[in-house]
C-alpha positions in Angstrom: -9.6 -9.3 32.2 -10.8 -6.5 29.9 -8.2 -4.6 27.9 -8.2 -0.8 27.5 -7.6 0.7 24.1 -4.2 1.8 25.5 -3.4 -1.9 26.4 -4.4 -3.0 22.9 -2.2 -0.3 21.3 0.8 -1.5 23.4 0.1 -5.1 22.4 -0.1 -4.2 18.7 3.1 -2.1 19.0 4.9 -5.0 20.7 3.8 -7.4 18.0 4.8 -5.1 15.1 8.2 -4.2 16.6 9.3 -7.8 16.7 9.7 -7.6 12.9 12.4 -5.6 10.9 9.7 -4.3 8.6 7.9 -2.4 11.3 4.8 -0.4 10.5 3.7 -0.1 6.9 3.3 3.5 5.5 0.0 5.3 6.3 -1.0 4.7 2.7 -0.2 1.0 2.9 -2.1 0.7 6.1 -5.1 2.6 4.5 -5.1 0.0 1.7 -5.0 -2.8 4.2 -7.8 -1.2 6.2 -9.9 -1.0 3.0 -9.2 -4.6 2.3 -10.2 -5.7 5.8 -13.4 -3.6 5.8 -14.3 -5.3 2.5 -13.8 -8.7 4.1 -16.0 -7.6 7.0 -18.7 -6.4 4.5 -18.6 -9.7 2.8 -19.1 -11.6 6.1 -21.9 -9.3 7.1 -23.6 -9.9 3.7 -23.1 -13.7 4.2 -24.5 -13.7 7.7 -27.2 -11.0 7.5 -27.7 -10.3 3.8 -29.0 -11.9 0.7 -25.7 -13.3 -0.5 -25.1 -16.8 0.8 -21.5 -18.1 1.2 -20.4 -20.6 -1.4 -19.7 -24.1 -0.1 -16.1 -23.8 -1.3 -15.5 -20.6 0.8 -13.8 -21.0 4.1 -15.8 -20.4 7.3 -15.1 -17.0 8.9 -17.0 -15.0 11.5 -17.9 -11.4 11.7 -16.1 -11.3 15.1 -12.8 -12.3 13.4 -13.2 -9.7 10.6 -14.0 -6.9 13.1 -10.9 -7.9 15.0 -8.8 -7.6 11.8 -10.3 -4.1 11.3 -9.5 -3.1 14.9 -5.9 -4.4 14.6 -5.3 -2.3 11.5 -6.9 0.8 13.0 -4.7 0.4 16.1 -1.6 -0.2 13.9 -2.4 3.0 12.0 -2.9 5.0 15.2 0.4 3.7 16.6 2.3 4.6 13.5 0.8 8.1 13.5 1.3 8.6 17.2 -2.4 8.8 18.0 -3.8 7.8 21.3 -7.1 6.0 20.5 -8.6 6.7 23.9 -8.2 10.4 23.3 -9.5 9.9 19.7 -12.5 8.0 21.0 -13.2 10.7 23.7 -13.1 13.4 21.0 -15.5 11.6 18.7 -18.0 10.8 21.5 -17.9 14.5 22.6 -18.7 15.5 19.0 -21.6 12.9 18.8 -23.0 13.9 22.2 -23.1 17.6 21.2 -23.8 17.6 17.5 -26.1 14.6 17.3 -27.8 14.9 20.7 -31.2 15.3 19.2 -30.5 13.9 15.7 -32.5 10.7 16.2 -35.7 10.0 18.1 -34.6 9.5 21.7 -35.7 6.8 24.2 -36.1 9.4 26.9 -38.6 11.5 24.9 -36.4 14.6 24.8 -36.4 16.1 21.4 -34.6 19.5 21.9 
């Protein structure tokens, strides 16, 4: 069964709320997000770039690192009371209006 962003936000909230610590501060979460994005970049570089993984490094996958980034983003959204479905809809509206003709289109329309 596919999960909606709302389902994922609830699942993250349930997970976080089982601990006394609760959500980290927004700045703490931003630091964690930066860390996770760095780990994602490292895996992308290992899988698709020029920098091969050292034999002593543990095996990780891009999928796992993307999941870590998503978890932190959902945590941050929850702590700031942001509905990620609404945030996604806003950004897609922006891209579909502002960037409608920014790149060469498959349908041949340019303006």
